[in-house]
C-alpha positions in Angstrom: -83.5 -165.8 -47.5 -82.2 -162.4 -48.6 -83.4 -160.9 -45.4 -81.7 -163.5 -43.4 -78.4 -162.9 -45.2 -78.7 -159.1 -44.6 -79.3 -159.7 -40.9 -76.4 -162.1 -40.7 -74.1 -159.6 -42.5 -75.0 -157.0 -39.9 -74.1 -159.4 -37.1 -70.8 -160.2 -38.7 -69.9 -156.5 -39.2 -70.9 -155.7 -35.6 -68.6 -158.5 -34.3 -65.8 -157.1 -36.5 -66.3 -153.7 -34.8 -66.0 -155.5 -31.4 -62.9 -157.2 -32.7 -61.4 -153.9 -33.6 -62.0 -152.8 -30.0 -60.3 -155.9 -28.6 -63.6 -157.3 -27.2 -64.0 -160.2 -29.7 -61.7 -162.6 -31.6 -62.1 -164.1 -35.1 -60.3 -167.2 -34.0 -62.2 -170.4 -33.8 -62.4 -172.7 -30.7 -62.1 -176.3 -31.8 -63.9 -178.8 -29.6 -61.6 -181.5 -28.0 -58.4 -179.5 -28.9 -57.0 -176.8 -26.7 -54.1 -175.7 -28.8 -55.8 -175.5 -32.2 -57.2 -171.9 -32.6 -57.5 -171.2 -36.4 -58.2 -167.6 -37.3 -60.9 -166.6 -39.8 -59.0 -163.5 -40.9 -56.3 -163.4 -43.5 -53.3 -161.6 -41.8 -51.4 -161.2 -45.0 -54.1 -158.8 -46.2 -54.8 -156.9 -43.0 -51.9 -154.5 -43.5 -52.7 -153.8 -47.2 -54.0 -150.2 -47.7 -56.5 -151.3 -50.4 -57.2 -155.0 -49.8 -57.6 -155.0 -46.0 -61.5 -155.5 -46.1 -60.9 -158.8 -47.9 -58.9 -160.0 -44.9 -62.2 -160.5 -43.0 -64.1 -162.0 -45.9 -63.7 -165.6 -44.6 -65.1 -164.6 -41.2 -68.1 -162.8 -42.8 -68.9 -165.7 -45.1 -68.6 -168.2 -42.2 -70.8 -166.1 -39.9 -73.5 -165.8 -42.6 -73.5 -169.6 -43.2 -73.7 -170.4 -39.5 -76.6 -167.9 -38.9 -78.6 -168.7 -42.0 -78.0 -172.4 -41.4 -79.1 -172.4 -37.8 -82.2 -170.2 -38.6 -83.5 -172.6 -41.3 -82.6 -175.8 -39.4 -84.9 -174.8 -36.6 -87.6 -173.8 -39.1 -87.4 -177.2 -40.8 -87.7 -179.0 -37.4 -90.9 -177.2 -36.7 -93.3 -179.8 -38.2 -94.8 -181.6 -35.2 -96.4 -180.3 -32.0 -93.8 -179.4 -29.5 -90.9 -180.9 -31.4 -88.9 -177.7 -32.3 -89.6 -175.9 -29.0 -88.6 -178.9 -27.0 -85.3 -179.2 -28.8 -84.9 -175.4 -28.4 -85.3 -175.6 -24.6 -82.5 -178.2 -24.5 -80.2 -176.2 -26.9 -80.8 -172.9 -25.0 -80.2 -174.7 -21.7 -76.8 -175.9 -23.0 -76.0 -172.3 -24.2 -77.0 -171.0 -20.8 -74.2 -173.1 -19.3 -71.7 -172.2 -22.0 -72.3 -168.5 -21.7 -72.0 -168.6 -17.9 -68.7 -170.4 -17.9 -67.4 -168.1 -20.7 -68.2 -165.0 -18.7 -66.9 -166.4 -15.3 -63.2 -165.5 -14.7 -62.5 -168.7 -12.7 -64.4 -171.2 -14.9 -63.2 -169.7 -18.2 -59.5 -169.9 -17.0 -59.9 -173.4 -15.6 -61.6 -174.7 -18.8 -59.2 -172.7 -21.1 -62.0 -170.7 -22.7 -61.7 -167.2 -24.1 -62.5 -164.8 -21.3 -65.5 -162.6 -22.3 -66.7 -160.6 -19.3 -69.7 -159.0 -21.1 -71.0 -162.5 -22.2 -72.5 -162.8 -18.7 -75.4 -160.8 -20.1 -76.1 -163.5 -22.6 -76.6 -166.0 -19.7 -79.7 -163.9 -18.8 -80.8 -163.9 -22.4 -80.4 -167.7 -22.8 -82.1 -168.4 -19.5 -85.0 -166.2 -20.6 -85.2 -168.1 -23.8 -85.4 -171.4 -21.9 -88.2 -170.0 -19.6 -90.2 -168.5 -22.4 -89.9 -171.7 -24.4 -91.1 -173.8 -21.5 -94.1 -171.5 -21.2 -94.8 -171.9 -24.9 -94.4 -175.7 -24.8 -97.3 -175.8 -22.2 -99.7 -174.7 -25.0 -97.7 -176.2 -28.0 -97.6 -179.8 -26.6 -99.5 -182.4 -28.6 -102.2 -181.7 -29.5 -101.1 -178.1 -29.9 -103.4 -175.1 -29.0 -100.9 -172.5 -30.1 -98.5 -172.9 -33.1 -95.0 -171.5 -33.6 -95.0 -170.8 -37.3 -92.0 -169.3 -39.2 -92.0 -166.2 -37.1 -91.0 -168.2 -34.0 -88.8 -170.9 -35.5 -86.7 -168.5 -37.6 -86.2 -166.1 -34.7 -85.2 -168.9 -32.3 -82.8 -170.4 -34.8 -81.2 -167.1 -35.4 -80.9 -166.5 -31.6 -79.2 -169.9 -31.1 -76.8 -169.3 -33.9 -76.0 -165.7 -32.9 -75.2 -166.8 -29.3 -73.0 -169.6 -30.5 -71.0 -167.2 -32.7 -70.6 -164.6 -29.9 -69.2 -167.1 -27.4 -66.9 -168.7 -30.0 -68.7 -172.1 -30.0 -69.6 -172.1 -33.7 -68.1 -175.6 -34.2 -69.9 -176.9 -31.2 -73.3 -175.7 -32.6 -73.9 -179.0 -34.5 -73.7 -180.8 -31.2 -75.7 -178.2 -29.2 -78.5 -178.4 -31.8 -77.9 -181.9 -33.1 -81.5 -182.7 -34.0 -81.8 -179.4 -35.9 -78.7 -180.4 -38.0 -80.1 -183.9 -38.7 -83.4 -182.4 -39.8 -81.7 -179.9 -42.2 -79.3 -182.6 -43.6 -82.2 -184.9 -44.3 -83.9 -182.2 -46.4 -80.6 -181.4 -48.3 -79.9 -185.1 -48.9 -83.5 -185.8 -50.0 -83.6 -182.9 -52.5 -80.1 -183.6 -53.8 -80.7 -187.3 -54.3 -84.0 -186.8 -56.0 -82.6 -184.1 -58.4 -79.5 -186.2 -59.2 -80.8 -189.8 -59.2 -84.6 -189.3 -59.2 -84.6 -191.5 -56.0 -85.5 -190.6 -52.5 -83.4 -191.6 -49.5 -86.1 -191.1 -46.9 -89.8 -191.8 -47.2 -90.4 -188.1 -46.5 -88.3 -185.1 -45.4 -87.7 -183.5 -42.9 -86.6 -186.5 -40.9 -89.4 -186.5 -38.4 -91.9 -187.3 -41.2 -89.8 -190.2 -42.3 -90.3 -191.9 -38.9 -94.0 -191.1 -38.9 -94.3 -193.0 -42.2 -92.4 -195.9 -40.6 -95.3 -196.2 -38.2 -94.1 -194.2 -35.2 -96.8 -192.2 -33.5 -96.4 -188.4 -33.4 -95.9 -188.4 -29.6 -93.2 -191.1 -29.9 -91.3 -189.2 -32.6 -91.4 -186.0 -30.5 -90.2 -187.6 -27.2 -87.5 -189.7 -28.9 -86.2 -186.6 -30.8 -86.1 -184.7 -27.4 -84.0 -187.6 -26.0 -81.7 -187.4 -29.0 -81.4 -183.6 -28.5 -80.6 -184.0 -24.8 -77.8 -186.5 -25.6 -76.4 -184.1 -28.2 -76.4 -181.2 -25.7 -74.8 -183.3 -23.0 -72.1 -184.3 -25.5 -71.5 -180.7 -26.3 -71.0 -179.8 -22.6 -68.6 -182.7 -22.1 -66.3 -181.0 -24.7 -65.5 -178.3 -22.1 -63.5 -180.8 -20.0 -62.5 -183.4 -22.7 -59.9 -181.2 -24.3 
């Protein structure tokens, strides 16, 4: 966890350097609302000779939370053969579309997105992530011959979170990776409920194990979670126009 925080801090500081050059913005893009663009920097402190670093503290904290949260959410989802990588393909596919329109001068203007010319390089990265994940799924499909492990799930979660932050779609990330969010929430609710009330909300956490104990077969849980991930991703893409 400490390592994740350090990496997230380095990402936040790198983005602040880009912001200083005018190539990035600390303002948030709010889904469904064009005119609401809250900033994550405190303007009242930016002109202070001693306190100006504190002006960007909200942005740094927010970036760390998003990155660490996304990283561990994918890790928690990796519990059944093909589940995490299938959802990753869908999330990365949605990010491929979002990075493309954000870097396209006509589409970004039409959809009222922040114009980021260099983001077009991320389209290649996200497309590569989709292709590599499909290749991995060939061997990770139930019953798996190759396993992802923490090395894969943590890296993929970090990549998804980093791309969302760079293209200013942090608030859309819960929709892009809806299944990941539900899996992480199920663990937090389960642990919190057991510590506070000594009672469990789910038969077992993360959420996919709950449905297994309800009698769903492993294959049925995986495919139905893929369907849910696809619905979440499509909902995320509709926000481009429904604003």
